[in-house]
C-alpha positions as CSV (number, residue, x, y, z in Angstrom):
1,X,-22.7,9.3,25.1
2,X,-20.5,8.2,22.1
3,X,-17.8,5.1,21.9
4,X,-15.3,4.3,19.5
5,X,-15.7,1.4,17.4
6,X,-12.5,-0.5,16.4
7,X,-12.6,-2.7,13.5
8,X,-9.0,-4.5,12.2
9,X,-7.5,-4.4,9.0
10,X,-8.3,-7.6,7.6
11,X,-4.4,-9.0,7.1
12,X,-3.4,-7.7,2.9
13,X,-0.2,-10.2,2.3
14,X,-0.3,-12.6,-0.5
15,X,-2.9,-9.8,-2.2
16,X,-2.7,-8.0,-5.6
17,X,-3.3,-4.1,-4.1
18,X,-4.7,-3.6,-7.8
19,X,-7.0,-6.2,-8.5
20,X,-8.3,-6.3,-4.5
21,X,-9.6,-2.6,-5.5
22,X,-12.8,-2.0,-8.1
23,X,-13.0,1.6,-6.9
24,X,-10.0,2.0,-8.0
25,X,-10.3,0.7,-11.0
26,X,-13.8,2.6,-11.7
27,X,-12.1,5.6,-11.0
28,X,-9.0,5.0,-14.1
29,X,-12.3,4.3,-16.4
30,X,-13.8,7.5,-15.4
31,X,-10.6,10.1,-15.5
32,X,-8.7,7.8,-18.0
33,X,-8.8,6.5,-21.8
34,X,-9.1,2.7,-22.1
35,X,-5.7,2.4,-24.6
36,X,-4.1,4.2,-21.7
37,X,-5.5,2.1,-19.3
38,X,-5.3,-1.1,-21.5
39,X,-1.4,0.0,-21.8
40,X,-1.0,0.4,-18.0
41,X,-2.7,-2.3,-17.6
42,X,0.6,-4.9,-16.4
43,X,1.8,-1.9,-14.8
44,X,-0.7,-1.3,-12.1
45,X,-0.8,-5.3,-12.0
46,X,3.1,-5.4,-11.6
47,X,3.0,-2.9,-8.5
48,X,-0.1,-4.2,-7.7
49,X,1.3,-7.3,-6.6
50,X,4.6,-5.7,-5.0
51,X,2.0,-3.5,-2.8
52,X,0.7,-6.6,-1.7
53,X,3.5,-9.1,-0.9
54,X,7.0,-7.2,-0.9
55,X,6.3,-3.7,0.1
56,X,3.8,-5.4,3.2
57,X,6.9,-7.7,3.9
58,X,9.2,-4.1,4.8
59,X,6.4,-2.3,6.6
60,X,6.1,-5.4,8.9
61,X,9.6,-5.8,9.5
62,X,9.8,-1.6,9.3
63,X,6.9,-1.8,12.1
64,X,9.4,-4.7,14.0
65,X,12.3,-1.9,14.2
66,X,11.0,1.5,14.3
67,X,14.2,4.7,14.2
68,X,16.0,5.6,17.3
69,X,17.1,9.2,17.3
70,X,20.8,9.0,18.6
71,X,21.4,12.7,19.7
72,X,25.0,13.9,19.3
73,X,27.7,16.1,21.6
74,X,29.9,18.0,21.4
75,X,32.7,15.9,20.0
76,X,30.1,14.2,17.4
């Protein structure tokens, strides 16, 4: 008999997704030259901050207001 284990994902609000993912940084160091990583670091930092703050809030708002399908009739 198998059972399923459910684990809650920790709340990520307020965290910088770029800083909190060391595996991504390691992957970048393998596939990207050091100079390019240094140039992109401020942009990745900004994207990580957005993902952990503004985009997280927008995702929670979208979860509270799922899309609604309005069917059309003959007159529109």
